[in-house]
N, C-alpha and C positions, 0 to 999 in steps of 0.2 A: 438272330433270336432275341426276342424282346426282354431289354432290361431289366430284372426283379428292381426299385426304387427302396423296398426294406422288405424282410422276412423275421417273421420271430418262428423261434423253433424249439417245439418241444415246453410251453409257457403254460407253468402252475403256481396259483392263485390261494392263498389259503385264508381264512379269515378265521382265527380260533379252530374249529374243525370244520367250518365250512370249505368246502372246497368252492370258488367262485369258476377257475378256471383249471379243465384238467388235460396236460398234455395236447395244448392248444398248437395247431400248426399252421400259420397261414403269413400269404406273400402279398404285394403289391405292383405293380407292374407301370411300367414310365405312359405317363397319360394316361391311365383307366382309371373306369370309377367302378371300382366294387363297393357290393353292398354285406352290410351284414346285416341276416333279421335271425330274427329270432322270437320267443316269450319274451315278456318281463323274467329278470335274474336268473334268463340262460346266462350270459356273462359277456355278453358284446361290448355292453358301456366298460366293462371292470379290463378286457382284452384294451380294450384304444386306450384308456387312462393306463395303462403300463407303458404301453407307445409314449402316449404323451410324456411318461415323467413326474403324475400325478403319484403313482405306484408301485412302488417296487415290488418285481416280479418273487414268489418262493422259489422256483426254478426258470431254466429254461435262457436261452440269447435270442440276440437280438441284432440284428444285422441292417445297415443303410446304407447301398451305394456300395454293400458287400462288405461294411467296414463295420465292425465289432463293438457296439456300442454300450455303454453303462449309462442309462439318463436315473439321476434324484431327484431334477426339478424340472418344473415345466422350461424356463428358458436354459436346462442344457437340452433338451429336446428343438426346442427354435433355433438353437444356435446349428444344427446339422436341417433345418428347413421346415420342420416338422410342425404346423397350428394346425387348434381346434376351435372348431366353435361349438361351444358347450348350451345344454338344453338353456340355463339359467343363464343371461346375458349379465357381465361386468363391467358396466356399465357406470359413470357418474352421471347421474341426473343434474346435476347444477353448471355443469362445464357442455362447452357446446361440440359439436359433431367432429370439427377438425381437432380439437382438444384432446376426445377418447381416442382420437385414431392413434396420435403421435406420442401420447402419455407414455413414458421412459425415455421415448426415443427422438426428445423436440427437437425441433430445428432452430436452431441458436445464431444471435445476433451480440457478443459478449455473450453476456452473465443471463440475456434475456427471452424467450421466446420468441424469435418471428414469427409478425404473426399473419402479415403478409403473406411470405416465400411460404408459410406451412396450409395456407387457404386455398395458395395456389397447386402446391402439389396435391393437396387432399383432390381438390378441384380435377386436375390431370389425373389421378390414380382410378378416379372413382366413371370417368367417363371411358378412360381405356379398358377398363373392363364390364360396362355398360351398367355398373350401378348406381344410379342416380342417388345424387344425396343434393341436400343444403349445405356447405361444409360450416356454416357460422350458424347453422340451429341450434339448441338448446336439444338434450337429450330427453327430459322433461316432455316436450315437447312433441317428441317421434312417435307413431302406433310400433307396434310391435315388427311390424314387417319392415318398416328403418331403420329399428335399432339395430335387424339381427344382419340386417347392408350393414350398418357402421363393425359388429362382429367383425363381419369377412374382409373392409376397408382395413379393419385393426391388423389382421391376421396379411393380408397381399403388402401392408406397409412395410411391414419389417421378412419380405422375400422368401415367404413360404413356399417352398416346393410341393408339400406335401397337405393336404387339407383333408382336416376331419373333423365331422358332419355327427354329431352326436343327437338324433330325434328331432332334426332341425322344422318340420313343420307340425309337432306338438303342438303349438301355439297359433298357428298360421291359420288364414281363412282358405276358402277355397282357391281363390282368388292369386293371393299372395304364395300358396305353396305353386302354386302354376307359375308362379316370376321366377318363386327360387331353383324349383329345377330347369327350366332356363337358365338361369345362370350356375347352378353346375354343369352341364353341359357345355357349358359357353368357358369355362374355367376349364376345365378335359380339354378341350377343344385348343385353349392358347396351352396348352402343354402342365397345365399341372396334374397331380396325381390325387383321386378323391376316394376316401373312404366312407360312406353315408353309412350310418348307425340308424335304422328302420323298423317297423312292424308292419307298415302299410305297403302293401304289397304292389296295390297299384302303382307307387312313386319307383319301387324296383321295375317294374317291369318299362315304365315310362326311360331309365334313365343308365341303368346298370348293363356295365359291358361282361359281370362275372360277380359270383352271388356264394355268399358261405352261410348257410344253416347251421344256427347253432341253439342246444338243447342242453339242458341239464350241465353247463358250462364246458360242453364239447362239440368239435364242428362235427357232426355228421352227416352234410352233402355240402360238394361241391359244384355249383351248375352255372356251364356260360346261359346269358340272358335268353340267345338265339335254341337252346335246346330244353327249357322246360317252360312252366304256364304257372300261374297264378294257384291255381285248384294243388298241383304236385308239392310248390313250396308250402301251401298250408299244410297241408298232412307231414310234410317232414318239420314242420314248426310245431306243430302239438300232437302228429302223433295220428291222427283220424282225420276222417275228412267232416267239413263245419256240416252241422245238421242244414235240413233242409228246414227253414220253416214255418207253417200253414199256422196263419194266426185266424182265429175264429171272427163272423162279427161283432159288431160292440153290441153290447145291450145297456147305453145309458140311462143312469135312475135320476138321481138330484140332482143340484147345483151344490160345488161343493165350495169352488172355489171362484170369484167370480170380481171383475172390473170394472165399473164405473167412470167413463168420465178420467180417467188417470191420468194427470197430467204431471209434468216433474219440470219446472223453469230453475234453469242453475248458471248462474255466471253471463247472466242477458245471453242467454240462451234456451230456446226448448226443447226440452231431451226427450221428453216423451207428451204427446198429443191428444188427449180424449181420448186414451186405449180403451174400448171396451171387448171385454174377452171374457169365458165361461168356460170351466172344466168339472164334467159331470161326473157323478159317480160310472167306476165300469170304463174308463175311455183314456188313453191316451192323448193328448192335447199339443202337437208340437210349436215350438217356434222360429222360422227360419228366419234368417237373414246374414248377412252381410255383419263382420264385427267392424262397431263402433255404428250402430243404425238405431241402438237405444235400448239393446237385449240385457247386458247387465247390469244398467239403469233399472229396468220392469222387474226385473229379480230381485232387488233392493228392495226397490217399494211393495215387491207380496210379499216377503219374509219378513219385515219390517226395520233393515239394517237403513233406510232411507224414509225419510217423510215425503211423500210425493203432497205437489204446492194446491194440489187440486185435484176432485175426482175421490172415490170410496173406492175401497176397497172390502170384499167383504168373505171371511170363513167361515165354513160352518151356519151361514146365514147370519153370524155376528159380523160386525161392520168392526174392523180391527186396523183402516186406516192410521188411526195416530197409538193403536198399543205397542209396546216393546217388543223384541225378541221373544223375552220369554214367554209371553203372558202369547205369541204364534206358537210356541211350538207347545204349549201347554193345551194348545186349543186345535191340536191335533195337526201341525205340519212338520215336518221332515226337509228337509234341503240338503242335497247334492250341492256345492258351492262352484263356481267358475272357475273359483282359482283357490284351490286345493291348498296353498299354505298362505294366504294373506285371510282368509273365510275359514276354510273346511279345517284343521289345525292349529294345533300350537306346536310349534316347530321342537321345542325342546322338553316337551313332557312325552314321559314312556308311551306306548301303546298301548297299556292299560287304561293310561291317563285319559288319553283322545278318544277312546270306545267308552268312556264313562260320561263323556261330555252329553250332557242331557237328560241323564240318567240318574244323576247322582243322589237323588230323592226316592228313588222305588227303593221298596223296604226291601225288596229280595239283598238290595247292595246297602242301604242306610239303615242300622237300628240305633234309634233316639241319639240319631248325630253324629256315630261311629261307620266307617267306612268298614265293611265287609271286605279286606283284599282278598281273602283267597278267595269269595265268590267272585269278585270283579275280574283276579285273572283267569277263572278256568271260562269265565265267559268270554273273556278275549281270546283264550285259547280257540275256543269253538268258534268265533268268526273268523282267525286265523286260520283253520283247517276247513271251514265251510268253505270261504272263499279263494280257498289257495294262497295267499298271502308268503310268498316267501321273507320271511322273518327269523329273529330270533328270539330271543327270551321278550316277556310280556314289560320287562323295565328297559328295552331299550327304548331309543329317542326316535319318536318316529321322522326326523327328518334323514335320519340317518339309509330309512329304506329310500329304493329305487321309486322313481316318479310314480312307475305304474302300479307300485305297491302302494305306497301309501295312498292314491289313488283305491283301491283296491280296500283296505280297513275302513277308508271314511265312509268309502261306497256302501260296506258293509253293514257300516253303524248307524246308517238314516237309514236303509231300507229294516232292516230291524226294529226298526223306533215302533211297527205298528200301527202306525195313522194311518188318518183314512184319504190323509193327500201328503204325494210327494212333488216337492218341485227337483226335476234331475237337471243340473246345468253342466255341461260338457260331461258326460258321469263316466266316457271311453276315450276322454283325453291320452295319448301317452298309453293305452292300455294293449297288449298283444291281441290276438285273434281267440285263443282259447277265454281268456278271459272277457273279453265282450261278448262272446254267444253266451258266456254265465251271466250277465249282470242284465243283456237283453232279456233273457229269461226269466230273472227277476223281477226286472218293470214288469214282464206282461203277465207273471203271474199276479203282482197286483193290482195290474187290472180286472185277472178273470175274479179275484175274492173283494170287486168292488169300490176298489181304492181309486180317487183322480191322481192321473198323473201329467202335471204339465211338465212339459222335455225342450229343453233349449240345445239345441245343437247347432256348429258348423259342418258338423259333417250329415248331407244331404242325403247318404244313402239311412244314414240312420234316423233321420228324420221320415222318410219316405217306408222305412221300413216298418217301422212300430207305431207312429202316429193313426190314430182314428180318424181326426181332425187337425187341421195346419193352418197355423195363421200364419203370414208372411210381417214381418218388419222392415218397414224403409223411413228412415230422415225420420223414429219419432211416430210413426203413421202404422196401423194396418192397412196394409197394400193389398190383402184379400184374404178369404177365407177358403179353405178347402176342405172337400172330403175326399178319403184314402180312395185311391184309383180313378178320380176326377181330374188329376193334371201328372205329368210325368216332370223328372228330375230337368230337362228343358226347360219346358215352361215355367219352371218355378224356380229356377235359373233367373230367367228372364224376370219375373219381375221381383225378385229380390234385386235383382239392380234400378229398381224404375221403372221396368217395363211394363207394358198393358197384355193381359190375353190373346191368341191372335182368337 
């Protein structure tokens, strides 16, 4: 009989009147990869935060290796061998990889940290688990994929036997995701027991031994991977089968957004090199590329957040190369940013305040310098309802929402700006199947209304599904331009890596 390494029985979690977990009973077997899937707000992260000691349960019992436990802090959970790799990394930018990994558990020589032994220990740990890392590198110089490895190694250094991954691929490129899934399988093969929280069903089918499906705070199904498929899991998650989308041929009109010889030279490097692109009315134009090839800088230059060092940007025929963000917004540009917390929202601001951004001077919300709070609250409630954002009152801080629900609210705000141009950067990052379908429909509706949409996404399937034309960005240059149907995902991936089409 397989040993249960932990068991959670009849867990309830109340936040005020919101029942986030409703009589949830789950268990994890020794050496197993267990996947928790469900829509945003289904209760996946909440149940694991309870297991990790970040949240107390309102009711229910937890057992680890048959022993009943009560966790008040993550330290309590870690003492029982439970570690958690969270969506938002908890690393010190100005410290080295090794210093971050041993933080609070330093190897000492007298009063001081033994730097040589620390580096040797971290190097040996990384080699043991196949997580290649430079122990002496500064975190601020590490890309996202390497930072995630540091988080995993931190947990392994503390001898965790149970490792929880909370939406670990939300910030990774396709290649980094592949590497992460290999790591998860390797950890399980070495005897670790894994819980993976995700809504990406391809990842589930790639690594899971067993799957729990959650909906509205409850476990609605349990499946072995060998007994299910993505179609059934999608149906169980959202309660209906995803619609097959038939996209009509584009009817492109005038050029709405254009860059000519756009360049950016920064800290001795050419980040963007002579970028020529255009977006017409009535089409979706995709930007594909492996993260770090200039996509972020391109979106910043096109939105006024970064001034280019060469070339020009035109919005609705007007030169906006050196215009402010405000002038871009007033000129007809809406923008769903790549980083929902850095650029897309004010974390301490309420939902109403975040929804109001760029609309604060509109007559329906502002009368002679005085905000009409009732109108703002009603509009916020309407967006929450229409975009199915799981949230409390309009006074709630946006940072208190789950990542996916924050993304839905930001996306709602920008789509409802009713501008002729919409730049969407990773619009469905961290979002479940049901919400993804809805946002894709909204993007296509903008296209049908004659708007020009520029879509920047690391999800190749998203680019291939929605884009009428695709530009591939490689090392800051346009490596190719393709029309819908003229290239498959494999060919596109090859061009993204610098290869040539056969």
